[in-house]
C-alpha positions in Angstrom: 173.6 36.6 128.9 175.3 34.4 126.3 178.8 35.6 125.4 179.9 32.8 123.1 178.7 29.5 121.7 180.0 26.0 121.0 178.3 23.5 118.8 179.1 19.8 118.6 178.4 17.3 115.9 178.6 13.6 116.9 179.7 10.9 114.4 180.3 7.3 115.7 183.2 5.5 114.1 185.0 2.2 114.7 188.7 2.1 115.2 190.3 -0.3 112.8 193.2 -1.0 115.2 191.3 -1.7 118.4 187.8 -2.5 117.2 186.4 -0.2 119.8 183.6 2.2 119.0 184.6 5.8 119.5 182.8 9.0 118.9 184.3 11.6 116.7 182.9 15.0 117.3 183.4 18.2 115.5 183.4 21.2 117.8 182.6 24.6 116.3 183.5 27.8 118.2 181.8 31.1 117.8 182.3 34.6 119.2 184.8 35.0 122.0 185.5 31.3 122.1 186.8 31.3 118.5 189.3 34.0 119.5 190.2 32.3 122.8 190.8 28.8 121.3 192.4 30.2 118.2 190.3 28.4 115.6 186.8 28.0 114.4 186.5 24.2 114.7 188.3 21.1 115.9 187.7 17.4 115.8 187.9 15.3 119.0 187.9 11.5 119.5 186.1 10.4 122.6 185.1 7.1 124.1 181.7 5.8 123.1 179.1 7.2 125.4 181.1 10.2 126.4 179.0 13.1 127.6 179.1 16.9 127.0 180.9 17.2 130.4 183.9 15.4 128.9 184.2 18.0 126.1 183.8 20.9 128.5 186.4 19.5 130.8 188.8 18.9 127.9 188.5 22.6 126.8 188.6 23.9 130.3 192.0 22.1 130.8 193.3 23.2 127.4 192.1 26.8 127.7 191.7 27.7 131.4 189.9 31.0 130.7 187.1 29.0 129.2 186.2 27.5 132.6 185.1 30.9 133.8 182.9 31.3 130.8 181.0 28.0 131.1 177.9 29.5 132.8 177.4 32.0 129.9 178.0 29.6 127.0 175.3 28.6 124.5 175.8 24.9 123.7 174.3 22.7 121.0 174.6 19.0 120.2 173.6 18.0 116.7 172.0 21.4 116.1 169.8 21.2 119.3 170.5 23.6 122.2 171.3 21.9 125.5 171.2 23.3 129.0 
């Protein structure tokens, strides 16, 4: 059973200072996650090629209660659900 959802939107950007390609993602929180995190969306900068696991680990460290919810989350990347 899904208790909450998280959606990611990936935009690639180039850092002017380091000339490294980074991914800027917008994370949207719904349901219980919105209350748990305390906001409806955030923007993260990740290394180019970072995977969904990196985002989940980030939020599991930031919000430990989220780690227990991972099996019941609905996740989407660029409007496509992922498993």
